[in-house]
C-alpha positions in Angstrom: 17.6 29.5 -56.3 18.7 26.7 -58.7 16.8 24.1 -56.6 13.6 26.1 -56.9 14.0 26.4 -60.6 14.7 22.7 -60.8 11.5 21.9 -58.8 9.4 24.1 -61.1 10.8 22.3 -64.2 10.1 18.9 -62.5 6.5 20.0 -61.6 5.9 21.1 -65.2 7.3 17.7 -66.4 5.0 15.8 -64.2 2.0 17.9 -65.2 2.7 17.2 -68.8 3.2 13.5 -68.0 -0.1 13.4 -66.2 -2.4 15.3 -68.5 -0.9 15.1 -72.0 0.4 11.5 -72.4 -1.3 8.3 -73.2 0.9 6.2 -70.9 -0.7 3.7 -68.6 -0.5 4.2 -64.9 2.3 1.7 -64.4 4.3 3.3 -67.2 3.9 6.7 -65.5 5.1 5.2 -62.2 8.1 3.8 -64.0 9.0 7.1 -65.6 8.4 8.9 -62.3 10.8 6.5 -60.5 13.5 6.9 -63.1 13.3 10.7 -63.1 13.3 10.7 -59.3 16.3 8.5 -59.2 18.2 10.7 -61.7 17.3 13.8 -59.6 18.4 12.2 -56.4 21.7 11.1 -58.0 22.3 14.6 -59.2 21.6 16.2 -55.8 23.9 13.6 -54.1 26.7 14.2 -56.6 26.3 18.0 -56.2 26.6 17.7 -52.4 29.7 15.4 -52.7 31.3 17.8 -55.2 30.6 20.8 -53.0 32.1 19.0 -49.9 35.3 18.2 -51.9 35.6 21.8 -53.1 35.2 23.1 -49.6 37.9 20.7 -48.4 40.4 21.8 -51.1 39.6 25.4 -50.3 40.3 24.9 -46.6 43.6 23.1 -47.3 44.9 25.7 -49.8 43.8 28.6 -47.5 45.7 27.0 -44.6 48.8 26.6 -46.8 48.6 30.2 -48.0 48.4 31.4 -44.3 51.9 29.8 -43.9 50.5 26.9 -41.8 51.6 23.3 -42.2 49.3 20.8 -43.9 49.7 17.0 -43.5 49.8 15.3 -46.9 50.6 11.6 -47.4 52.6 11.6 -44.1 54.6 14.7 -45.2 54.4 18.1 -43.5 53.7 20.5 -46.4 54.5 24.1 -45.8 55.5 27.2 -47.8 59.2 26.6 -46.9 59.4 23.4 -48.8 56.6 23.5 -51.3 54.8 25.9 -53.7 51.1 25.6 -54.6 49.9 25.3 -58.2 46.5 26.8 -57.9 45.3 25.6 -61.3 45.7 21.9 -60.4 45.7 22.2 -56.5 49.0 20.5 -56.4 51.9 21.1 -54.0 55.3 21.1 -55.8 58.6 20.6 -53.9 60.9 23.6 -54.2 64.3 23.3 -55.7 66.3 23.9 -52.6 64.2 21.6 -50.4 64.6 17.9 -49.7 61.2 17.4 -51.6 62.5 18.8 -54.9 60.3 17.5 -57.8 57.8 15.9 -55.5 54.2 16.6 -56.5 51.4 16.1 -54.0 47.7 16.5 -54.9 45.9 18.7 -52.3 43.0 16.2 -52.3 45.4 13.7 -50.6 45.8 16.1 -47.6 44.1 16.3 -44.3 42.4 19.5 -43.0 
């Protein structure tokens, strides 16, 4: 739905650019190229961010299901670590050999 709304806004922008400005043809092409580049960057960033969020969700879900996750060469499980959901960080438990160790979930493999 958001993409459709965005396309409508872009269409209105280009209609205004075409009919209500006194820019030359080359200036309109330049503006169009810049706007298109910004939109493509935003879509690419959104896709990358969504992929990262899905990866973190998969890792934390696996951990919460009492499965082992491989992070920085360490087997992270609920026996030795707790999960800080706010920062997506695994923190070594006091009675484990990893006490005080903090591992970011983004450094883990699915």
